C-alpha positions, 0 to 999 in steps of 0.5 A: 813848627813856629812854637817858641819854648819859653821857660814858664811853658805851660805847655803840658809837653814841655813843663818847663817849672823843675827841669834842668836846662838838659832835660829841657833841652832832650825834651824840646829836641825830642819834639822837634824831630817828631814833627820834623821827622813827619814833616820830611816824610810828608815832603819826600812822598810829596816829592817823590809823586810829582816826580814820577807824574813829570817823569809820565809827561815826559815819557807821554811826550817823547811818546807823542813826538814818535807816533806823528 
């Protein structure tokens, strides 16, 4: 995520030698959106997983309290 795109970038994904500003912006934005979406999906799954673990833990605790 920590990439900085300059006008003289030699990265094949962002070849900005003869591109106008708008095309450059669109290309960088598309790359950023792709990365951001992947990260978002990943974090959402992690969050849901942790939430479920926490929920199961709480239910288990309540169950143990009830069966004492």
